[in-house]
C-alpha positions as CSV (number, residue, x, y, z in Angstrom):
1,M,-49.8,2.2,-29.1
2,S,-53.0,0.4,-28.5
3,K,-53.3,-1.8,-25.5
4,A,-53.8,-4.9,-27.8
5,F,-50.4,-4.3,-29.5
6,K,-48.3,-4.0,-26.3
7,E,-45.5,-6.5,-25.6
8,R,-46.9,-9.5,-23.9
9,E,-46.4,-13.1,-22.9
10,V,-48.0,-15.5,-25.4
11,L,-48.6,-19.2,-25.8
12,P,-48.5,-21.2,-29.1
13,G,-51.6,-20.5,-31.0
14,D,-52.6,-17.3,-29.3
15,K,-54.1,-14.7,-31.6
16,L,-51.8,-11.6,-31.8
17,S,-53.5,-9.6,-34.5
18,V,-55.2,-9.7,-37.9
19,I,-53.4,-9.7,-41.3
20,E,-54.8,-6.2,-42.2
21,V,-53.0,-4.6,-39.2
22,F,-49.7,-6.7,-38.9
23,Q,-47.7,-9.1,-40.9
24,D,-46.4,-12.3,-39.4
25,G,-42.7,-12.3,-38.5
26,R,-40.3,-14.7,-36.7
27,G,-42.2,-16.9,-34.3
28,S,-45.6,-16.2,-35.7
29,Y,-47.8,-17.4,-38.6
30,E,-50.9,-16.4,-40.5
31,D,-54.0,-18.6,-40.1
32,D,-57.2,-17.7,-42.0
33,G,-56.5,-13.9,-41.7
34,D,-55.3,-14.1,-38.1
35,I,-51.7,-13.7,-36.9
36,R,-51.0,-16.4,-34.3
37,S,-47.9,-17.3,-32.2
38,T,-45.9,-20.4,-32.9
39,E,-43.9,-20.1,-29.7
40,L,-44.1,-19.7,-26.0
41,G,-42.6,-16.4,-25.4
42,R,-42.9,-12.5,-25.7
43,A,-44.8,-10.9,-28.6
44,R,-43.3,-7.7,-30.0
45,F,-45.2,-5.4,-32.2
46,D,-43.3,-3.2,-34.7
47,V,-45.8,-0.5,-35.7
48,K,-43.5,1.2,-38.2
49,K,-42.8,-2.1,-40.2
50,K,-46.3,-3.5,-39.4
51,L,-44.7,-6.7,-38.2
52,V,-45.3,-8.9,-35.1
53,E,-42.6,-11.3,-33.8
54,V,-42.5,-13.7,-30.9
55,E,-39.2,-14.0,-29.0
56,K,-38.9,-17.6,-27.9
57,K,-38.7,-18.1,-24.2
58,T,-37.7,-21.8,-24.2
59,K,-34.3,-23.2,-25.3
60,D,-34.1,-25.2,-28.5
61,L,-33.6,-28.9,-28.0
62,V,-30.2,-30.1,-29.0
63,L,-30.7,-33.6,-30.5
64,P,-28.2,-35.9,-32.0
65,R,-28.9,-36.3,-35.8
66,E,-26.9,-38.2,-38.5
67,G,-24.1,-36.1,-40.0
68,L,-23.5,-33.9,-36.9
69,D,-20.3,-33.7,-35.1
70,V,-20.2,-34.4,-31.3
71,V,-17.7,-34.2,-28.4
72,A,-17.9,-37.0,-25.9
73,E,-16.1,-38.5,-22.9
74,V,-15.1,-42.1,-23.2
75,G,-16.8,-44.1,-20.4
76,S,-15.7,-47.7,-21.1
77,V,-13.5,-49.4,-23.7
78,M,-13.9,-53.0,-24.8
79,R,-11.9,-54.8,-27.3
80,R,-14.4,-54.2,-30.1
81,D,-16.2,-51.0,-29.1
82,A,-16.2,-48.0,-26.7
83,R,-19.2,-46.4,-25.0
84,V,-19.1,-42.6,-24.7
85,D,-21.2,-39.9,-23.0
86,I,-22.0,-37.2,-25.5
87,F,-22.0,-33.7,-24.0
88,L,-21.7,-31.4,-27.1
89,V,-23.7,-31.7,-30.4
90,N,-22.5,-29.5,-33.2
91,G,-20.8,-27.2,-30.7
92,K,-23.9,-26.9,-28.5
93,P,-24.1,-28.3,-25.0
94,V,-26.8,-30.9,-24.4
95,T,-28.9,-30.8,-21.2
96,A,-28.9,-34.5,-20.6
97,T,-26.0,-36.5,-22.0
98,Y,-26.6,-39.1,-24.7
99,T,-24.8,-42.4,-24.8
100,G,-23.0,-43.3,-28.0
101,V,-21.0,-46.2,-29.2
102,I,-17.9,-46.4,-31.4
103,H,-17.2,-49.8,-33.0
104,T,-13.7,-50.8,-34.2
105,Y,-14.8,-50.7,-37.8
106,D,-15.6,-47.0,-37.4
107,V,-12.0,-46.2,-36.4
108,D,-9.1,-45.9,-38.8
109,R,-7.8,-49.2,-40.1
110,E,-4.6,-49.3,-38.0
111,Y,-6.7,-49.3,-34.8
112,S,-9.2,-51.9,-36.0
113,R,-7.9,-54.8,-34.0
114,D,-8.2,-53.3,-30.5
115,M,-10.2,-50.3,-29.4
116,G,-7.9,-49.9,-26.4
117,Q,-5.2,-48.7,-28.8
118,A,-7.5,-46.0,-30.2
119,M,-8.9,-44.5,-27.0
120,R,-9.0,-45.0,-23.2
121,N,-11.4,-44.4,-20.4
122,G,-11.7,-40.7,-19.5
123,D,-10.4,-39.4,-22.9
124,T,-12.4,-36.7,-24.7
125,V,-13.2,-37.6,-28.3
126,K,-14.6,-35.7,-31.4
127,A,-16.7,-37.9,-33.6
128,R,-19.4,-37.8,-36.4
129,I,-22.9,-39.3,-35.8
130,I,-23.4,-42.0,-38.5
131,N,-26.6,-43.7,-37.2
132,T,-29.3,-42.9,-34.7
133,K,-31.7,-45.8,-35.3
134,N,-32.8,-48.1,-32.5
135,R,-32.2,-45.3,-29.9
136,M,-28.4,-46.0,-30.1
137,V,-26.2,-43.2,-31.3
138,Q,-23.5,-44.8,-33.4
139,L,-20.4,-42.7,-33.9
140,S,-17.3,-42.7,-36.3
141,V,-13.8,-41.3,-35.6
142,R,-12.6,-42.1,-39.1
143,G,-10.6,-39.3,-40.7
144,P,-8.0,-36.8,-39.5
145,E,-10.5,-34.4,-38.0
146,Y,-11.9,-37.0,-35.7
147,G,-10.5,-38.9,-32.7
148,V,-9.1,-38.1,-29.2
149,I,-8.9,-34.4,-28.6
150,Y,-7.8,-34.7,-24.9
151,A,-6.1,-37.7,-23.4
152,Y,-5.1,-38.5,-19.9
153,C,-2.1,-40.6,-18.9
154,S,-3.1,-44.1,-17.9
155,R,-0.4,-44.1,-15.2
156,C,-0.7,-40.8,-13.4
157,G,-3.8,-39.2,-14.9
158,D,-2.2,-36.0,-16.1
159,L,-3.2,-34.4,-19.4
160,M,-1.0,-35.5,-22.2
161,E,0.7,-33.4,-24.8
162,I,1.2,-34.3,-28.4
163,E,4.9,-34.5,-29.5
164,K,5.9,-35.7,-33.0
165,G,2.5,-37.5,-33.5
166,R,2.8,-39.3,-30.1
167,L,1.2,-38.5,-26.7
168,H,3.6,-37.7,-24.0
169,C,2.9,-37.2,-20.3
170,S,5.4,-34.6,-19.0
171,N,4.6,-35.6,-15.4
172,C,5.8,-39.2,-15.5
173,D,7.6,-39.2,-18.9
174,R,5.3,-41.9,-20.4
175,F,4.5,-42.2,-24.1
176,E,1.1,-43.6,-25.2
177,R,-0.7,-44.2,-28.5
178,R,-4.2,-43.1,-29.4
179,K,-6.2,-42.2,-32.5
180,T,-5.8,-38.5,-32.2
181,A,-7.7,-35.7,-34.1
182,K,-5.6,-33.1,-36.0
183,T,-7.1,-30.5,-33.5
184,Y,-5.7,-32.4,-30.4
185,G,-5.5,-29.9,-27.5
186,K,-7.0,-27.1,-29.4
187,E,-10.8,-27.7,-29.2
188,E,-13.1,-25.5,-27.2
189,L,-15.2,-27.4,-24.8
190,S,-17.7,-24.7,-23.8
């Protein structure tokens, strides 16, 4: 293999080859007969397939976008809304947490009078992003697949189990009410 076609580190825009020798693959593009890198990473040349690809070195940004599911920890609960710290977006961990807000009108109707009945500080919730304008991530927990997925007893702080649709603390034998998701206690938080 020619020295020019050895694996090497490349920057976005670096010339990798010409179109007569190699075709552009993943992480590369053709520009006026030249094959160039779209990524910061390692260029790999496949002589048999006549293909050049760039293996990305940097991680993809995980950004909150409307319609995606998130997992967040409830930080504070007021009468009309709750502030949450988002740590998973579509199952992928975020590097820096995003702050989200859940209003009472974005919770099922039976919890619309007081957000404290739907969730409490420290709970982990699964929600859907419904708005990202004005740098505020607005979330909704309407529907059976959204709501609290892990709750902690407000008396002793122990993890609560779901029994017959109600949350029960086996440590202090306390029952509490929350807007739980149908996957309560089964979600992976990796």
